[in-house]
C-alpha positions, 0 to 999 in steps of 0.5 A: 398669902392671900387674906381669905377673910376680908371686909367685902367677903364677910359683908357678902357672907353676912348678907347671904346668911341674914337672907337665909336666916330670916327666910328659914326662921320665918318658915319655921314660924320663929319670926313673923315678918309682914310685907317685907318688914320684920319688926322685932320685940327689941324695937329693931326693924329689918326691911327687905325685898322678897318673893313668897315662894310656893312652899311659903318661904321667903326668897329674900334679896340679900342686898336689900336687907336694912337694919333700921335703915342701915347696913345689917350685921349677922351677929347683931341680928341674933341679939336683936331677935333675942326675944323671938329666938328664945334661947337661954344665955348659954345657948345664945353664946354657943349659937353665936360661936357656931354662927361665927364659925359658919361665916368664916368658912363661908368666906373661905368658900367665897374666896375659892369658888365665889367667882366661878359660874355654874358651868365652870363648877360643873366642869370640876371633878366631882370631889372639887364640885362637892367642896364648893357646896354651901352646906345644909340648906335649912340649918342656919349655922350649918358649919358650926363644927364645934370642936374644930379650930383653924388648923383643923378646918384647913386640914379636914374641911371639905372646902379645903380639899386637902388630902387626908391619910387615915390613921389605923388601930389594931383592936382586940376583936372581943370588943369590936362589933363587925358587920361584913357583906356576903362574900367580902374578904377583908384582905382583898377589901383592904388591898382595894381600899388603900392600895396593895403595897400600903395594905401590906405595910399595914398588915406588917405593922399589925403583926400576926395578932388576929386583931381588927384593923380599924381606920380612924380619922386623924383628927379623932386620933389626936383629939379623942382616942389617943387619950380615951383609949389610954387604958386599952393601949396600956392593957393591950386591947388597942395599939396605934399603928400609924398612918397608912394608905392612899389619900382621901378627901372630906365630903360635905358630910365631914365624916365620909372620906372619898378616895382622892382621884377615885377608888372603889370604896369610901369610908365613914368615920366617927368624929367627935364634933357637933355640926348642924344638929348632932354629934358626928360619931358612929352609932353601934346599933346598926353596925352588924346589919348594915352590910346585910341590909344594903345587900338585900336592898341591892338584890331586890332593886336589881330584880325590880323592872322599875328600879333595875338600872336606875337605882344603884345601891352604894353597898356597905361592905364592912362595918366596925364599931368599938364597944368601950369596956367601961362605957358599956357599963354606963348605957345611959351616958349621952350618946356621943360618948358611945360613938367615938370609934367606928368605921363603915366601908362602902362602895363609892358612887362613881365606882358603882356607875362606871363611865357616869358621873354621880353628884349629890342631889344637893348640888342641883340648887347650888348657884354659881357666881352668875346666880344660875343654879347648877341644874340649869347649867347642866340642863342647858349643856344637855340640849334639852329644854328645862321641862324635859330635863326636869321630867327626866330627873323626876322619873329617875329620882322621885318616882323610884323612891316612891315606888320603893316605898309603896312596893317594899315599905322602905323609906330612904331619908332622901336628903341631898347627901344620901341621894346622888344623881347619876348623869350620862353626859348631862342627862339624869339617868338614875340615882344612888342610895346610901347610908343604911345605918339610921337613914332607912326606915321600914313601914310598920306593916308586913308587906309580902314583897319585903318578906325576904329581908333577913330577920336580924335586919328587920329587927333593928330597922325603925318601923314607922306608920305610913303617915310618918314614913312618907315624910322621908320623901316629902320632908327630906326631899321635897322640902330639903332639896326641891324647895330650894331648886324650884325657888332658884329656877324661878328666881332666874325666870327659867321655870315657874314653880307651879310648872315645876311641880306640875311636871313632878306631879305628872311624873308621879301620876303617870307611874301611878297609872302604869301600876294599878296593882299598887293602887292601895299602896299609892293611897297609903303613901299619898304624896298628893294630900292638900296638907303636909307637916312642917318640920323645923330643925333650927328652933329645936336647937334654940329650945334644947341648947347644947347640953348632952343627951342620951339620944339625938335631938328630934325636929319640931313640928309647926303648922301644916304646909300647903302641898304644891303637889295637891290638885289645886288651882295654880298659885302664882308667886307674889312679890313682897317689898318694904313699903 
């Protein structure tokens, strides 16, 4: 068996991590390098070559990094930067564990995909392409996956692409919250989701009890539920039925499993592991309204000439959440204990768009072994010039997201996993949107265009003022997706960042001019202000540590950013190098 973690792979993964960490932590204002040199309070100096990009982040050449003139170590860096990172001893130790986990999985990804050029990756099936992605671009320890061991990663990590078969429970409906899409028959849903024969076997195992059939991630059953449900099993409220159904594979979000080889539905399941910023359980707050919200959004967007045929909704068809009868009496317990058992069935992207390819937006800035971002390889295959291809991309992604916000007051948190790009051939023709349980906000004003939103759904959606909800596009998409795409394209001298954002601005301005009836709304949700907030996620973890809390952690805010979309003179990139 090939040794996957080798000295060469670890060194390569470590240098890439250091380049990312120094860049992101400097952007978050945790570190303060000058002219290609990071002088730490410990007395240690890191030198590197970098380019200052348009968002103020450093684009660092990994091979150039030196620690006191010698080869660097990613783990030693955490110790060297102890004063700057400001972690407690307990937090530092746990962060080092997250970092080690991340570096190991980076070695696995390198072993499997590290020699493949972007054009080769694009020819992979979508699930395999998603398996090659490197994870959250801003979180520096993005594969911490606290709770998983070696065998768990081999069986359940997206980069492993191993088939996963769902475990099933029969649950007392008195303790299950349920949200079902209009017209959804659960028998037909189950037949379509796991196959008719397997669904029949499952129903036979459950018997004629009228209990709710709940799918469960096999890791969650083995490591959490088999013990936490002990009283419920003993007293007849829960029964383990075993493994049934077609194989699924893990997506980059870990919790969402997609049918291997394609199928109509994917499933999002609770996982009691901590990754990037939070425990990956299943909240019950939105479960009863998720399907109703997604149905309403789908109906509204299909009737809007701007979004019809361009924005496809991966509708939630069935949501289930178990309310533990004992923990229900402990509402102040940390959130993760309330989120151990739940499932959401939703439409699978390529099933919603037959004959087309649906790829996570995060794939666009993924670089192959040739250093080329996937977007550039796709554009080249399309036969379009990069500026024309980007214009098409922005017209079918950013423009409709802004239109939806301005017309309906709906703000999708448009990060690289919630938003997928729909391709016809190699040309972007639309997007899909998903995840309406916590990743969709409603403006705190009542727009007449949204008056048909069901009242129960309106009551549970977070209401945010315009100045906040606009960052569902600015922070989640511009900073978390486009910032990395524009830097990668500029690094390969495919298109300069100023030109990249000029194309984006042009697409948005053209939409604004074509819809003068929304002029007040465009001003309300202004994407062209000279400044916008800088949102930091890593330093929050450093500050709060890993202790349990009643709610998910919120990001911190730094000094404001210069907005590349603002009508300002061009700002060319500037090289910075160690003297």
